[in-house]
C-alpha positions in Angstrom: -34.6 42.7 21.8 -35.1 39.4 20.0 -32.6 36.7 19.6 -32.0 34.0 17.1 -33.7 30.7 17.9 -31.7 27.6 18.7 -31.4 25.0 15.9 -33.8 22.5 17.3 -34.5 20.0 14.6 -33.8 18.7 11.1 -36.0 20.5 8.6 -38.6 18.5 6.7 -38.7 19.5 3.0 -41.9 21.3 1.8 -44.1 18.7 0.1 -42.9 15.8 2.4 -44.3 16.9 5.8 -47.2 16.0 7.9 -48.7 19.4 7.2 -48.5 18.9 3.5 -50.1 15.4 3.7 -52.9 16.6 6.0 -53.7 19.6 3.7 -53.6 17.6 0.5 -56.6 18.0 -1.8 -57.6 15.7 -4.7 -59.4 17.3 -7.7 -62.5 15.5 -9.0 -61.9 14.7 -12.7 -65.6 15.1 -13.6 -66.2 18.3 -11.6 -63.7 21.1 -12.3 -62.9 23.3 -9.3 -64.1 20.6 -6.8 -61.6 19.0 -4.5 -61.9 16.1 -2.0 -60.0 16.3 1.3 -59.7 14.4 4.6 -59.8 16.6 7.8 -57.1 15.1 10.0 -57.9 14.4 13.7 -54.3 15.6 14.4 -55.3 19.2 14.1 -58.2 19.3 16.6 -58.8 21.3 19.7 -61.0 19.1 21.9 -63.3 17.7 19.1 -63.3 20.7 16.6 -60.8 21.1 13.8 -58.5 24.1 14.2 -59.6 27.1 12.1 -56.0 27.9 10.8 -55.6 24.4 9.6 -58.9 24.7 7.7 -57.8 28.0 6.2 -54.6 26.4 5.0 -56.5 23.5 3.5 -58.9 25.7 1.6 -56.0 27.9 0.7 -54.3 24.9 -1.0 -57.5 24.2 -3.0 -57.6 27.8 -4.2 -53.9 27.7 -5.1 -54.8 24.8 -7.4 -57.9 26.5 -8.8 -56.6 30.0 -9.5 -54.0 31.0 -12.1 -51.8 32.7 -9.4 -49.9 30.6 -6.8 -49.8 32.6 -3.6 -52.5 33.9 -1.2 -52.4 37.7 -0.7 -55.6 38.2 1.2 -57.9 35.5 2.5 -61.1 36.2 4.4 -63.0 33.4 6.0 -66.4 33.1 7.7 -66.7 30.0 10.0 -70.3 28.8 9.8 -70.2 25.5 11.8 -67.7 23.4 13.6 -65.7 21.0 11.4 -65.0 17.5 12.5 -62.3 15.0 11.4 -63.3 13.1 8.3 -64.1 13.5 4.6 -64.8 17.0 3.3 -65.4 18.6 -0.1 -64.1 22.0 -1.2 -66.0 23.8 -4.0 -64.1 26.6 -5.6 -65.1 29.3 -8.1 -62.8 31.7 -10.0 -64.4 35.2 -9.6 -61.9 37.2 -11.6 -58.6 36.5 -13.2 -56.3 39.4 -13.9 -52.7 39.9 -14.9 -51.2 40.3 -11.3 -54.1 39.2 -9.1 -56.8 36.6 -9.3 -59.8 36.3 -7.0 -61.7 33.2 -6.0 -64.2 31.9 -3.5 -64.4 28.5 -1.9 -66.7 26.6 0.5 -65.6 23.6 2.6 -68.5 21.2 3.3 -69.0 18.0 5.1 -71.8 15.4 5.0 -74.3 15.0 7.9 -74.0 11.3 8.7 -77.6 11.1 9.7 -79.3 12.9 6.8 -76.6 12.8 4.1 -77.0 16.5 3.5 -74.0 18.8 2.9 -73.2 21.2 5.8 -71.1 24.2 5.0 -68.3 24.7 7.5 -66.3 27.6 6.1 -66.7 30.1 3.3 -63.7 31.9 1.9 -63.1 34.9 -0.5 -59.5 35.3 -1.5 -57.1 37.2 -3.8 -54.0 35.4 -5.1 -50.8 36.7 -6.8 -47.1 35.9 -7.1 -45.1 36.9 -4.0 -41.9 36.5 -5.9 -42.9 39.3 -8.3 -43.5 41.9 -5.6 -41.1 44.9 -5.4 -38.6 45.1 -2.6 -39.6 48.6 -1.4 -40.6 48.5 2.3 -41.7 51.6 4.3 -42.9 50.6 7.7 -43.0 51.7 11.3 -43.8 48.1 12.5 -41.2 46.5 14.7 -40.6 42.8 15.5 -42.1 41.7 18.8 -39.7 41.7 21.8 -39.7 37.9 22.5 -37.0 36.3 24.7 -34.6 33.8 23.1 -36.2 30.5 22.1 -34.5 28.6 24.9 -35.9 31.1 27.5 -39.5 30.6 26.3 -41.9 28.0 27.5 -43.0 24.8 25.7 -46.2 22.8 26.4 -44.3 20.8 29.0 -44.1 23.9 31.3 -47.9 24.2 31.6 -50.6 22.1 33.3 -51.1 18.5 32.0 -53.7 18.6 29.2 -56.8 16.4 29.1 -55.8 13.3 27.1 -56.9 13.7 23.5 -58.1 17.3 24.0 -55.3 19.2 22.2 -54.0 17.0 19.4 -52.8 20.1 17.5 -50.1 20.7 20.2 -48.3 17.6 19.0 -48.2 19.0 15.4 -46.5 22.3 16.5 -43.5 23.5 18.3 -44.7 26.5 20.2 -42.5 28.4 22.8 -44.5 31.0 24.6 -43.1 34.3 25.9 -43.2 33.9 29.7 -44.7 37.4 30.0 -47.8 36.1 28.2 -48.0 32.6 29.7 -49.1 33.4 33.3 -52.6 32.1 32.5 -51.1 28.5 32.4 -50.4 28.7 36.1 -53.5 30.7 37.1 -51.9 34.2 36.8 -53.1 35.9 33.6 -51.7 39.4 33.0 -55.1 40.8 32.0 -53.5 42.6 29.0 -54.8 40.3 26.3 -51.4 39.5 24.7 -50.0 36.3 23.4 -46.5 35.9 21.9 -44.5 32.8 20.9 -42.0 31.2 18.6 -43.7 29.0 16.1 -42.6 26.0 14.0 -44.2 22.9 12.7 -43.1 20.0 14.8 -41.5 18.1 11.9 -39.2 21.1 11.2 -40.8 22.0 7.8 -40.0 25.6 7.0 -42.8 28.0 6.7 -44.4 29.0 3.4 -47.5 31.2 2.5 -49.9 28.3 3.2 -48.5 27.5 6.6 -48.7 31.2 7.5 -52.5 30.7 7.2 -52.2 28.1 9.9 -49.8 30.2 12.1 -52.2 33.2 12.5 -54.6 30.9 14.4 -52.3 28.4 16.1 -51.5 30.1 19.5 -53.7 29.8 22.6 -56.5 32.4 22.6 -55.7 35.9 23.9 -58.8 35.4 26.1 -56.7 33.2 28.3 -54.5 36.2 29.1 -57.7 38.1 30.0 -58.5 35.4 32.6 -61.2 33.7 30.4 -60.5 30.0 29.9 -62.5 27.9 27.4 -63.2 27.5 23.7 -63.1 30.8 21.8 -64.5 29.9 18.3 -63.6 32.0 15.4 -66.4 33.9 13.6 -64.4 35.6 10.9 -60.7 35.7 10.1 -58.9 37.8 7.5 -55.2 37.2 6.8 -52.8 39.2 4.6 -49.7 37.4 3.4 -47.0 40.1 2.8 -44.0 38.1 1.6 -42.5 34.7 1.4 -40.9 33.8 4.8 -37.2 33.2 5.3 -36.3 29.7 6.6 -36.3 29.3 10.4 -38.8 29.7 13.2 -41.4 32.5 13.2 -42.4 34.9 15.9 -46.1 35.4 16.4 -47.6 38.3 18.3 -51.3 38.5 19.0 -53.2 41.3 20.8 -56.8 41.9 21.9 -57.7 45.5 22.7 -61.5 45.2 23.0 -63.8 42.5 24.4 -67.5 43.6 24.3 -70.8 42.0 23.9 -69.3 38.5 24.2 -66.9 39.0 21.3 -63.3 39.9 21.0 -60.8 40.7 18.2 -57.4 39.2 17.8 -54.8 41.2 15.8 -51.8 39.1 14.8 -48.4 39.8 13.3 -46.0 37.1 12.1 -42.3 37.9 11.7 -39.7 35.6 10.1 -36.1 34.9 11.0 -34.8 37.8 8.9 -37.0 40.3 10.8 -39.5 40.6 7.9 -43.2 41.1 8.6 -44.6 38.2 6.6 -48.3 38.0 7.6 -50.9 40.0 9.4 -54.4 39.0 10.5 -57.5 40.1 12.4 -60.2 37.8 13.6 -63.4 38.1 15.5 -64.0 35.4 18.0 -66.6 34.6 20.6 -65.3 35.0 24.2 -65.3 31.8 26.2 -68.5 31.3 28.2 
């Protein structure tokens, strides 16, 4: 049975938080649908920029480019590792309908040696208005059974990280379910599960764009399988089901199959009102 989380911080208003500043995009006046962005070093794992952060940043550009405000389904292919620094996002409106609009976007960075553009991530997404959806819910899904917030484990409970290797940890407030945190002390369960409470460190309440970050913010389930190392995302599809209620989120991720050097991660995100607000599946390379 889940329990309400402790009130741990003062909430930062949406639009005035570190996440909003670091996912800001600036439209080019002379190039419609093209946006400039700065990939922050604060969202890196080792030297690569986190895939969920990239998805949220591209998602913000698509929110500006499309006639509908909210991501409903976002599918991303990660083509090369992004690095902190300038980036450009090129968007295209594929179709604009009454209740859904579809667009695509590519995030690119410049090669400092050649000056050529390198595509980092390509996204196809459908957007709508979450506030216009009907209230009818018929589901067999249940919130994950995570212990109370104060009984879960923060970053301070694990081994000391390599300095500068996990900058994203400082941007988040993660509390891991002890049942899925044995890998941190050399005792993985072997089940391929990861569960945690999730908040942004500055207390900003979740919205649809930050859900795109949350689906890829926990440690890889490969750690619980006893495989430690970088597990880069190949493809990630996220469904946003409703606008989350204020308060911390519960994230549950499961891997059922690792084969041929690849594994899937199936994620569910639940809000403080026990609503299923997002689901995702990603394919990742297993750590070598």
